[in-house]
All heavy atoms as TSV, in Angstrom:
chain	resi	resn	atom	element	x	y	z
A	1	MET	N	N	124.636	42.363	-99.994
A	1	MET	CA	C	124.996	42.249	-98.571
A	1	MET	C	C	123.693	42.985	-97.923
A	1	MET	O	O	123.293	43.915	-98.236
A	1	MET	CB	C	126.268	43.077	-98.261
A	1	MET	CG	C	127.470	42.550	-98.859
A	1	MET	SD	S	127.977	40.930	-98.173
A	1	MET	CE	C	128.451	41.326	-96.619
A	2	SER	N	N	123.466	42.395	-96.702
A	2	SER	CA	C	122.327	42.852	-95.828
A	2	SER	C	C	122.885	43.156	-94.503
A	2	SER	O	O	123.465	42.232	-93.903
A	2	SER	CB	C	121.134	42.002	-95.793
A	2	SER	OG	O	120.703	41.683	-97.119
A	3	ALA	N	N	122.601	44.331	-93.954
A	3	ALA	CA	C	123.142	44.633	-92.557
A	3	ALA	C	C	122.042	44.181	-91.653
A	3	ALA	O	O	120.957	44.267	-91.835
A	3	ALA	CB	C	123.236	46.157	-92.543
A	4	ILE	N	N	122.624	43.640	-90.524
A	4	ILE	CA	C	121.665	43.203	-89.400
A	4	ILE	C	C	122.141	43.824	-88.106
A	4	ILE	O	O	123.376	43.631	-87.858
A	4	ILE	CB	C	121.667	41.542	-89.365
A	4	ILE	CG1	C	121.209	41.083	-90.755
A	4	ILE	CG2	C	120.857	41.203	-88.184
A	4	ILE	CD1	C	121.392	39.566	-90.776
A	5	THR	N	N	121.351	44.328	-87.272
A	5	THR	CA	C	121.659	44.800	-86.049
A	5	THR	C	C	121.196	43.816	-84.911
A	5	THR	O	O	119.907	43.553	-84.872
A	5	THR	CB	C	121.100	46.186	-85.750
A	5	THR	OG1	O	121.601	47.130	-86.749
A	5	THR	CG2	C	121.524	46.697	-84.359
A	6	LEU	N	N	122.131	43.339	-84.211
A	6	LEU	CA	C	121.735	42.270	-83.215
A	6	LEU	C	C	121.517	42.913	-81.838
A	6	LEU	O	O	121.926	44.066	-81.664
A	6	LEU	CB	C	122.951	41.283	-83.028
A	6	LEU	CG	C	123.218	40.542	-84.358
A	6	LEU	CD1	C	124.515	39.799	-84.139
A	6	LEU	CD2	C	122.113	39.618	-84.742
A	7	PRO	N	N	120.862	42.165	-80.847
A	7	PRO	CA	C	120.755	42.774	-79.604
A	7	PRO	C	C	122.010	43.301	-79.048
A	7	PRO	O	O	123.116	42.721	-79.266
A	7	PRO	CB	C	120.197	41.683	-78.769
A	7	PRO	CG	C	119.485	40.713	-79.812
A	7	PRO	CD	C	120.224	40.918	-81.042
A	8	GLY	N	N	122.048	44.433	-78.343
A	8	GLY	CA	C	123.296	45.007	-77.726
A	8	GLY	C	C	124.046	45.869	-78.643
A	8	GLY	O	O	125.019	46.331	-78.457
A	9	GLY	N	N	123.320	46.270	-79.859
A	9	GLY	CA	C	123.854	47.089	-80.826
A	9	GLY	C	C	125.104	46.565	-81.634
A	9	GLY	O	O	125.741	47.205	-82.379
A	10	ILE	N	N	125.107	45.242	-81.677
A	10	ILE	CA	C	126.168	44.587	-82.481
A	10	ILE	C	C	125.633	44.536	-83.872
A	10	ILE	O	O	124.519	44.145	-84.187
A	10	ILE	CB	C	126.545	43.260	-81.966
A	10	ILE	CG1	C	127.079	43.310	-80.519
A	10	ILE	CG2	C	127.493	42.431	-82.876
A	10	ILE	CD1	C	127.075	41.948	-79.784
A	11	SER	N	N	126.586	45.037	-84.878
A	11	SER	CA	C	126.187	44.934	-86.314
A	11	SER	C	C	126.929	43.814	-86.994
A	11	SER	O	O	128.079	43.596	-86.644
A	11	SER	CB	C	126.513	46.308	-86.984
A	11	SER	OG	O	125.685	47.246	-86.323
A	12	THR	N	N	126.240	43.249	-87.913
A	12	THR	CA	C	126.859	42.183	-88.812
A	12	THR	C	C	126.179	42.403	-90.118
A	12	THR	O	O	125.278	43.063	-90.354
A	12	THR	CB	C	126.751	40.681	-88.099
A	12	THR	OG1	O	127.469	39.847	-88.956
A	12	THR	CG2	C	125.260	40.420	-88.213
A	13	MET	N	N	126.842	41.607	-91.042
A	13	MET	CA	C	126.323	41.562	-92.412
A	13	MET	C	C	126.251	40.227	-92.898
A	13	MET	O	O	127.012	39.343	-92.454
A	13	MET	CB	C	127.095	42.502	-93.370
A	13	MET	CG	C	127.258	43.882	-92.951
A	13	MET	SD	S	128.020	44.987	-94.199
A	13	MET	CE	C	126.730	45.302	-95.368
A	14	ILE	N	N	125.240	39.914	-93.765
A	14	ILE	CA	C	125.153	38.518	-94.455
A	14	ILE	C	C	124.891	38.704	-95.917
A	14	ILE	O	O	124.380	39.657	-96.396
A	14	ILE	CB	C	123.834	37.933	-93.777
A	14	ILE	CG1	C	123.809	36.428	-94.205
A	14	ILE	CG2	C	122.534	38.623	-94.092
A	14	ILE	CD1	C	122.844	35.640	-93.482
A	15	SER	N	N	125.413	37.692	-96.531
A	15	SER	CA	C	125.444	37.687	-97.966
A	15	SER	C	C	124.421	36.620	-98.565
A	15	SER	O	O	124.323	35.573	-97.903
A	15	SER	CB	C	126.843	37.369	-98.486
A	15	SER	OG	O	126.732	36.926	-99.851
A	16	GLY	N	N	123.737	36.923	-99.618
A	16	GLY	CA	C	122.830	36.027	-100.155
A	16	GLY	C	C	123.557	35.226	-101.329
A	16	GLY	O	O	122.897	34.454	-102.064
A	17	ILE	N	N	124.771	35.587	-101.590
A	17	ILE	CA	C	125.536	34.983	-102.663
A	17	ILE	C	C	125.890	33.455	-102.340
A	17	ILE	O	O	126.373	33.111	-101.204
A	17	ILE	CB	C	126.856	35.766	-102.829
A	17	ILE	CG1	C	126.513	37.075	-103.245
A	17	ILE	CG2	C	127.750	35.015	-103.958
A	17	ILE	CD1	C	127.678	38.119	-103.405
A	18	GLY	N	N	125.680	32.540	-103.329
A	18	GLY	CA	C	126.006	31.109	-103.138
A	18	GLY	C	C	127.460	30.940	-103.122
A	18	GLY	O	O	128.124	31.664	-103.652
A	19	VAL	N	N	127.832	29.917	-102.357
A	19	VAL	CA	C	129.312	29.493	-102.355
A	19	VAL	C	C	129.331	28.126	-103.069
A	19	VAL	O	O	128.543	27.138	-102.748
A	19	VAL	CB	C	129.848	29.399	-100.861
A	19	VAL	CG1	C	131.154	28.800	-100.912
A	19	VAL	CG2	C	129.615	30.635	-100.274
A	20	LEU	N	N	130.240	28.032	-104.157
A	20	LEU	CA	C	130.303	26.883	-104.941
A	20	LEU	C	C	131.567	26.295	-105.045
A	20	LEU	O	O	132.629	27.086	-104.780
A	20	LEU	CB	C	129.733	27.350	-106.434
A	20	LEU	CG	C	128.478	27.916	-106.556
A	20	LEU	CD1	C	128.228	28.370	-107.987
A	20	LEU	CD2	C	127.239	27.156	-106.069
A	21	TYR	N	N	131.647	25.036	-105.303
A	21	TYR	CA	C	132.936	24.339	-105.692
A	21	TYR	C	C	133.334	24.757	-106.970
A	21	TYR	O	O	132.450	25.192	-107.811
A	21	TYR	CB	C	132.868	22.938	-105.555
A	21	TYR	CG	C	132.712	22.290	-104.213
A	21	TYR	CD1	C	131.503	21.944	-103.576
A	21	TYR	CD2	C	133.863	22.282	-103.457
A	21	TYR	CE1	C	131.541	21.360	-102.353
A	21	TYR	CE2	C	133.956	21.800	-102.148
A	21	TYR	CZ	C	132.674	21.325	-101.573
A	21	TYR	OH	O	132.760	20.854	-100.339
A	22	PRO	N	N	134.550	24.586	-107.402
A	22	PRO	CA	C	134.967	24.947	-108.764
A	22	PRO	C	C	134.108	24.232	-109.839
A	22	PRO	O	O	133.956	24.765	-111.043
A	22	PRO	CB	C	136.396	24.485	-108.876
A	22	PRO	CG	C	136.936	24.606	-107.463
A	22	PRO	CD	C	135.685	24.266	-106.626
A	23	ASP	N	N	133.484	23.131	-109.545
A	23	ASP	CA	C	132.760	22.405	-110.629
A	23	ASP	C	C	131.323	22.873	-110.568
A	23	ASP	O	O	130.482	22.328	-111.369
A	23	ASP	CB	C	132.848	20.811	-110.370
A	23	ASP	CG	C	132.205	20.436	-109.017
A	23	ASP	OD1	O	131.589	21.207	-108.354
A	23	ASP	OD2	O	132.298	19.235	-108.872
A	24	GLY	N	N	130.998	23.987	-109.759
A	24	GLY	CA	C	129.720	24.389	-109.792
A	24	GLY	C	C	128.664	23.790	-108.820
A	24	GLY	O	O	127.642	24.366	-108.559
A	25	THR	N	N	129.030	22.779	-108.185
A	25	THR	CA	C	128.095	22.208	-107.085
A	25	THR	C	C	128.075	23.144	-105.830
A	25	THR	O	O	129.047	23.643	-105.487
A	25	THR	CB	C	128.468	20.801	-106.700
A	25	THR	OG1	O	129.767	20.717	-106.243
A	25	THR	CG2	C	128.435	19.858	-108.019
A	26	GLU	N	N	126.914	23.014	-105.152
A	26	GLU	CA	C	126.824	23.896	-103.947
A	26	GLU	C	C	127.438	23.282	-102.808
A	26	GLU	O	O	127.642	22.088	-102.699
A	26	GLU	CB	C	125.257	23.954	-103.618
A	26	GLU	CG	C	124.394	24.798	-104.749
A	26	GLU	CD	C	122.991	25.091	-104.099
A	26	GLU	OE1	O	122.674	24.647	-103.077
A	26	GLU	OE2	O	122.308	25.483	-105.010
A	27	THR	N	N	127.946	24.256	-101.871
A	27	THR	CA	C	128.384	23.895	-100.485
A	27	THR	C	C	127.251	24.185	-99.495
A	27	THR	O	O	127.362	23.424	-98.483
A	27	THR	CB	C	129.698	24.622	-100.175
A	27	THR	OG1	O	129.287	26.067	-100.095
A	27	THR	CG2	C	130.830	24.364	-101.204
A	28	GLN	N	N	126.598	25.115	-99.741
A	28	GLN	CA	C	125.595	25.603	-98.645
A	28	GLN	C	C	124.444	24.541	-98.601
A	28	GLN	O	O	123.988	23.935	-99.571
A	28	GLN	CB	C	124.946	26.941	-98.968
A	28	GLN	CG	C	126.070	28.040	-98.930
A	28	GLN	CD	C	125.592	29.368	-99.400
A	28	GLN	OE1	O	125.043	29.428	-100.453
A	28	GLN	NE2	N	125.886	30.267	-98.592
A	29	ARG	N	N	124.031	24.217	-97.332
A	29	ARG	CA	C	122.944	23.270	-97.010
A	29	ARG	C	C	123.314	21.812	-97.274
A	29	ARG	O	O	122.620	20.984	-97.331
A	29	ARG	CB	C	121.621	23.690	-97.706
A	29	ARG	CG	C	121.106	24.977	-97.105
A	29	ARG	CD	C	119.797	25.331	-97.873
A	29	ARG	NE	N	119.840	25.414	-99.219
A	29	ARG	CZ	C	120.326	26.430	-100.012
A	29	ARG	NH1	N	120.744	27.507	-99.413
A	29	ARG	NH2	N	120.310	26.314	-101.308
A	30	LYS	N	N	124.570	21.593	-97.766
A	30	LYS	CA	C	125.066	20.241	-98.154
A	30	LYS	C	C	126.222	19.825	-97.253
A	30	LYS	O	O	126.568	18.680	-97.143
A	30	LYS	CB	C	125.351	20.159	-99.613
A	30	LYS	CG	C	124.061	20.367	-100.437
A	30	LYS	CD	C	124.420	20.119	-101.941
A	30	LYS	CE	C	123.238	20.445	-102.766
A	30	LYS	NZ	N	122.627	19.340	-103.438
A	31	GLY	N	N	126.947	20.715	-96.843
A	31	GLY	CA	C	128.249	20.589	-96.121
A	31	GLY	C	C	129.386	20.478	-96.987
A	31	GLY	O	O	129.353	20.459	-98.220
A	32	ILE	N	N	130.616	20.596	-96.448
A	32	ILE	CA	C	131.772	20.549	-97.125
A	32	ILE	C	C	132.200	19.135	-97.416
A	32	ILE	O	O	132.253	18.313	-96.577
A	32	ILE	CB	C	132.974	21.304	-96.376
A	32	ILE	CG1	C	132.492	22.732	-96.067
A	32	ILE	CG2	C	134.207	21.279	-97.042
A	32	ILE	CD1	C	132.268	23.621	-97.388
A	33	ARG	N	N	132.568	18.808	-98.555
A	33	ARG	CA	C	133.131	17.443	-98.939
A	33	ARG	C	C	134.474	17.221	-98.155
A	33	ARG	O	O	135.314	18.207	-98.271
A	33	ARG	CB	C	133.294	17.256	-100.419
A	33	ARG	CG	C	132.012	17.374	-101.150
A	33	ARG	CD	C	132.204	16.881	-102.644
A	33	ARG	NE	N	132.943	18.016	-103.238
A	33	ARG	CZ	C	132.754	18.503	-104.542
A	33	ARG	NH1	N	131.824	17.811	-105.191
A	33	ARG	NH2	N	133.486	19.410	-104.991
A	34	ILE	N	N	134.607	15.965	-97.795
A	34	ILE	CA	C	135.815	15.683	-96.968
A	34	ILE	C	C	136.787	15.044	-98.066
A	34	ILE	O	O	136.364	14.057	-98.682
A	34	ILE	CB	C	135.608	14.827	-95.835
A	34	ILE	CG1	C	134.644	15.395	-94.868
A	34	ILE	CG2	C	136.924	14.268	-95.142
A	34	ILE	CD1	C	135.158	16.612	-94.203
A	35	ASP	N	N	137.911	15.599	-98.244
A	35	ASP	CA	C	138.953	14.872	-99.190
A	35	ASP	C	C	139.718	13.947	-98.603
A	35	ASP	O	O	140.034	12.916	-99.127
A	35	ASP	CB	C	139.744	15.980	-99.828
A	35	ASP	CG	C	138.957	16.922	-100.809
A	35	ASP	OD1	O	138.127	16.442	-101.431
A	35	ASP	OD2	O	139.379	18.187	-100.857
A	36	TYR	N	N	140.126	14.139	-97.424
A	36	TYR	CA	C	141.019	13.308	-96.436
A	36	TYR	C	C	140.467	13.376	-95.130
A	36	TYR	O	O	140.343	14.301	-94.494
A	36	TYR	CB	C	142.463	13.939	-96.496
A	36	TYR	CG	C	143.185	14.127	-97.845
A	36	TYR	CD1	C	143.072	15.373	-98.542
A	36	TYR	CD2	C	143.717	13.053	-98.465
A	36	TYR	CE1	C	143.532	15.573	-99.720
A	36	TYR	CE2	C	144.346	13.281	-99.813
A	36	TYR	CZ	C	144.182	14.612	-100.257
A	36	TYR	OH	O	144.801	14.764	-101.523
A	37	GLU	N	N	140.269	12.124	-94.575
A	37	GLU	CA	C	139.923	11.874	-93.240
A	37	GLU	C	C	141.144	11.495	-92.413
A	37	GLU	O	O	141.658	10.395	-92.607
A	37	GLU	CB	C	138.840	10.910	-93.059
A	37	GLU	CG	C	138.226	10.744	-91.614
A	37	GLU	CD	C	137.007	9.876	-91.429
A	37	GLU	OE1	O	136.539	9.490	-92.612
A	37	GLU	OE2	O	136.680	9.609	-90.479
A	38	ILE	N	N	141.680	12.345	-91.613
A	38	ILE	CA	C	142.854	12.180	-90.910
A	38	ILE	C	C	142.485	12.163	-89.465
A	38	ILE	O	O	141.890	13.049	-88.899
A	38	ILE	CB	C	143.925	13.163	-91.066
A	38	ILE	CG1	C	144.148	13.252	-92.621
A	38	ILE	CG2	C	145.242	12.830	-90.409
A	38	ILE	CD1	C	144.498	12.116	-93.386
A	39	LYS	N	N	142.876	11.142	-88.701
A	39	LYS	CA	C	142.561	11.135	-87.257
A	39	LYS	C	C	143.874	10.864	-86.428
A	39	LYS	O	O	144.673	10.150	-86.929
A	39	LYS	CB	C	141.603	9.843	-86.834
A	39	LYS	CG	C	140.317	10.064	-87.514
A	39	LYS	CD	C	139.317	8.982	-87.155
A	39	LYS	CE	C	137.964	9.170	-87.783
A	39	LYS	NZ	N	137.067	8.054	-87.501
A	40	PRO	N	N	144.059	11.551	-85.340
A	40	PRO	CA	C	145.189	11.481	-84.584
A	40	PRO	C	C	145.344	9.817	-84.054
A	40	PRO	O	O	144.228	9.310	-83.924
A	40	PRO	CB	C	145.103	12.379	-83.451
A	40	PRO	CG	C	143.920	13.021	-83.681
A	40	PRO	CD	C	143.203	12.411	-84.793
A	41	THR	N	N	146.492	9.438	-83.908
A	41	THR	CA	C	146.734	8.056	-83.328
A	41	THR	C	C	147.345	8.169	-82.006
A	41	THR	O	O	147.882	9.257	-81.659
A	41	THR	CB	C	147.835	7.340	-84.253
A	41	THR	OG1	O	149.042	7.972	-84.211
A	41	THR	CG2	C	147.235	7.186	-85.618
A	42	ILE	N	N	147.186	7.200	-81.289
A	42	ILE	CA	C	147.753	7.120	-79.904
A	42	ILE	C	C	149.150	7.299	-79.920
A	42	ILE	O	O	149.787	7.946	-79.135
A	42	ILE	CB	C	147.361	5.850	-79.124
A	42	ILE	CG1	C	145.780	5.837	-78.826
A	42	ILE	CG2	C	148.083	5.644	-77.841
A	42	ILE	CD1	C	145.240	4.496	-78.312
A	43	GLN	N	N	149.866	6.732	-80.893
A	43	GLN	CA	C	151.277	6.733	-80.976
A	43	GLN	C	C	151.798	8.109	-81.384
A	43	GLN	O	O	152.764	8.679	-80.761
A	43	GLN	CB	C	151.845	5.738	-82.179
A	43	GLN	CG	C	151.593	4.269	-81.889
A	43	GLN	CD	C	150.214	3.806	-82.339
A	43	GLN	OE1	O	149.436	4.543	-82.820
A	43	GLN	NE2	N	149.899	2.495	-81.878
A	44	GLY	N	N	150.987	8.872	-82.300
A	44	GLY	CA	C	151.281	10.269	-82.590
A	44	GLY	C	C	151.104	11.123	-81.420
A	44	GLY	O	O	151.944	11.983	-81.113
A	45	ILE	N	N	150.096	10.877	-80.529
A	45	ILE	CA	C	149.799	11.816	-79.469
A	45	ILE	C	C	150.970	11.649	-78.429
A	45	ILE	O	O	151.498	12.582	-77.893
A	45	ILE	CB	C	148.498	11.457	-78.813
A	45	ILE	CG1	C	147.314	11.888	-79.683
A	45	ILE	CG2	C	148.396	12.095	-77.490
A	45	ILE	CD1	C	146.003	11.424	-79.379
A	46	LYS	N	N	151.327	10.352	-78.174
A	46	LYS	CA	C	152.508	9.974	-77.245
A	46	LYS	C	C	153.835	10.676	-77.685
A	46	LYS	O	O	154.624	11.141	-76.892
A	46	LYS	CB	C	152.665	8.472	-77.122
A	46	LYS	CG	C	151.594	7.792	-76.222
A	46	LYS	CD	C	151.921	6.307	-76.086
A	46	LYS	CE	C	150.802	5.697	-75.304
A	46	LYS	NZ	N	151.079	4.238	-75.268
A	47	ALA	N	N	153.985	10.717	-79.077
A	47	ALA	CA	C	155.251	11.256	-79.622
A	47	ALA	C	C	155.092	12.737	-79.682
A	47	ALA	O	O	156.140	13.369	-80.103
A	47	ALA	CB	C	155.466	10.649	-80.957
A	48	GLY	N	N	153.991	13.356	-79.368
A	48	GLY	CA	C	153.849	14.807	-79.423
A	48	GLY	C	C	153.621	15.305	-80.820
A	48	GLY	O	O	153.972	16.435	-81.143
A	49	LYS	N	N	153.245	14.527	-81.819
A	49	LYS	CA	C	153.152	14.833	-83.210
A	49	LYS	C	C	151.659	15.508	-83.506
A	49	LYS	O	O	150.788	15.085	-82.828
A	49	LYS	CB	C	153.260	13.657	-84.062
A	49	LYS	CG	C	154.617	13.050	-84.161
A	49	LYS	CD	C	154.666	12.026	-85.189
A	49	LYS	CE	C	156.116	11.406	-85.423
A	49	LYS	NZ	N	156.124	10.384	-86.427
A	50	ASP	N	N	151.655	16.304	-84.451
A	50	ASP	CA	C	150.353	16.879	-84.851
A	50	ASP	C	C	150.225	16.166	-86.227
A	50	ASP	O	O	150.510	16.782	-87.237
A	50	ASP	CB	C	150.354	18.391	-84.934
A	50	ASP	CG	C	149.087	18.969	-85.289
A	50	ASP	OD1	O	148.236	18.224	-85.893
A	50	ASP	OD2	O	148.800	20.122	-85.021
A	51	GLU	N	N	149.514	15.018	-86.212
A	51	GLU	CA	C	149.541	14.293	-87.548
A	51	GLU	C	C	148.469	14.983	-88.495
A	51	GLU	O	O	148.680	14.854	-89.740
A	51	GLU	CB	C	148.902	12.879	-87.120
A	51	GLU	CG	C	149.775	12.011	-86.370
A	51	GLU	CD	C	149.335	10.881	-85.743
A	51	GLU	OE1	O	148.382	10.991	-84.885
A	51	GLU	OE2	O	149.920	9.758	-85.968
A	52	LEU	N	N	147.512	15.761	-88.102
A	52	LEU	CA	C	146.632	16.404	-89.024
A	52	LEU	C	C	147.423	17.583	-89.765
A	52	LEU	O	O	147.333	17.717	-90.891
A	52	LEU	CB	C	145.533	17.080	-88.259
A	52	LEU	CG	C	144.414	15.953	-87.996
A	52	LEU	CD1	C	144.765	15.056	-86.767
A	52	LEU	CD2	C	143.197	16.849	-87.453
A	53	LEU	N	N	148.252	18.249	-88.986
A	53	LEU	CA	C	149.079	19.307	-89.629
A	53	LEU	C	C	150.094	18.710	-90.470
A	53	LEU	O	O	150.413	19.241	-91.534
A	53	LEU	CB	C	149.828	20.163	-88.462
A	53	LEU	CG	C	150.754	21.284	-89.013
A	53	LEU	CD1	C	149.893	22.271	-89.841
A	53	LEU	CD2	C	151.399	21.904	-87.811
A	54	GLU	N	N	150.779	17.660	-90.095
A	54	GLU	CA	C	151.653	16.958	-90.946
A	54	GLU	C	C	151.136	16.484	-92.267
A	54	GLU	O	O	151.710	16.663	-93.327
A	54	GLU	CB	C	152.320	15.729	-90.242
A	54	GLU	CG	C	153.232	16.196	-89.040
A	54	GLU	CD	C	153.679	14.889	-88.313
A	54	GLU	OE1	O	153.432	13.741	-88.620
A	54	GLU	OE2	O	154.466	15.133	-87.276
A	55	LYS	N	N	149.882	15.970	-92.210
A	55	LYS	CA	C	149.326	15.549	-93.468
A	55	LYS	C	C	148.850	16.763	-94.334
A	55	LYS	O	O	149.096	16.790	-95.529
A	55	LYS	CB	C	147.954	14.787	-93.109
A	55	LYS	CG	C	147.196	14.204	-94.351
A	55	LYS	CD	C	148.058	13.298	-95.177
A	55	LYS	CE	C	147.337	12.705	-96.417
A	55	LYS	NZ	N	148.083	11.811	-97.187
A	56	ALA	N	N	148.560	17.837	-93.690
A	56	ALA	CA	C	148.167	18.938	-94.463
A	56	ALA	C	C	149.452	19.577	-95.103
A	56	ALA	O	O	149.316	19.923	-96.392
A	56	ALA	CB	C	147.565	20.244	-93.597
A	57	ILE	N	N	150.513	19.516	-94.480
A	57	ILE	CA	C	151.754	19.960	-95.043
A	57	ILE	C	C	152.104	19.089	-96.360
A	57	ILE	O	O	152.531	19.536	-97.380
A	57	ILE	CB	C	152.894	20.081	-94.053
A	57	ILE	CG1	C	152.510	21.202	-93.067
A	57	ILE	CG2	C	154.292	20.251	-94.718
A	57	ILE	CD1	C	153.607	21.281	-91.838
A	58	GLN	N	N	151.984	17.734	-96.115
A	58	GLN	CA	C	152.279	16.838	-97.222
A	58	GLN	C	C	151.371	17.126	-98.449
A	58	GLN	O	O	151.880	17.115	-99.561
A	58	GLN	CB	C	151.965	15.334	-96.766
A	58	GLN	CG	C	153.017	14.785	-95.798
A	58	GLN	CD	C	152.632	13.439	-95.317
A	58	GLN	OE1	O	151.554	12.868	-95.621
A	58	GLN	NE2	N	153.507	12.820	-94.426
A	59	ILE	N	N	150.063	17.351	-98.216
A	59	ILE	CA	C	149.221	17.650	-99.329
A	59	ILE	C	C	149.632	18.971	-99.987
A	59	ILE	O	O	149.669	19.034	-101.276
A	59	ILE	CB	C	147.666	17.758	-98.747
A	59	ILE	CG1	C	147.264	16.356	-98.280
A	59	ILE	CG2	C	146.827	18.350	-99.863
A	59	ILE	CD1	C	145.956	16.496	-97.407
A	60	ILE	N	N	149.897	19.969	-99.213
A	60	ILE	CA	C	150.326	21.328	-99.840
A	60	ILE	C	C	151.676	21.047	-100.668
A	60	ILE	O	O	151.828	21.659	-101.690
A	60	ILE	CB	C	150.539	22.387	-98.732
A	60	ILE	CG1	C	149.187	22.682	-98.144
A	60	ILE	CG2	C	151.356	23.493	-99.261
A	60	ILE	CD1	C	149.247	23.499	-96.974
A	61	ASN	N	N	152.562	20.310	-100.091
A	61	ASN	CA	C	153.833	20.066	-100.898
A	61	ASN	C	C	153.760	19.022	-101.920
A	61	ASN	O	O	154.665	18.769	-102.580
A	61	ASN	CB	C	154.977	19.694	-99.822
A	61	ASN	CG	C	155.378	20.775	-98.909
A	61	ASN	OD1	O	155.305	22.015	-99.226
A	61	ASN	ND2	N	155.678	20.544	-97.658
A	62	GLY	N	N	152.591	18.413	-101.972
A	62	GLY	CA	C	152.382	17.441	-103.126
A	62	GLY	C	C	153.166	16.208	-102.912
A	62	GLY	O	O	153.396	15.408	-103.817
A	63	VAL	N	N	153.365	15.780	-101.687
A	63	VAL	CA	C	154.028	14.480	-101.312
A	63	VAL	C	C	153.140	13.399	-101.321
A	63	VAL	O	O	151.962	13.487	-100.804
A	63	VAL	CB	C	154.768	14.661	-99.997
A	63	VAL	CG1	C	155.421	13.358	-99.633
A	63	VAL	CG2	C	155.836	15.817	-99.966
């Protein structure tokens, strides 16, 4: 960890540790892999649904 002082006296820290997927491939400088691309639909918006949240719940529940 490296401490950095920003203008205005704000302090933060940064890590040089890599972030990897479980299979060992890098996430940094490559972006996060998209497993599911879910987009809201006009019908869902009109119905007041949160289709992204609904899909996330389905994935978590294994449906």
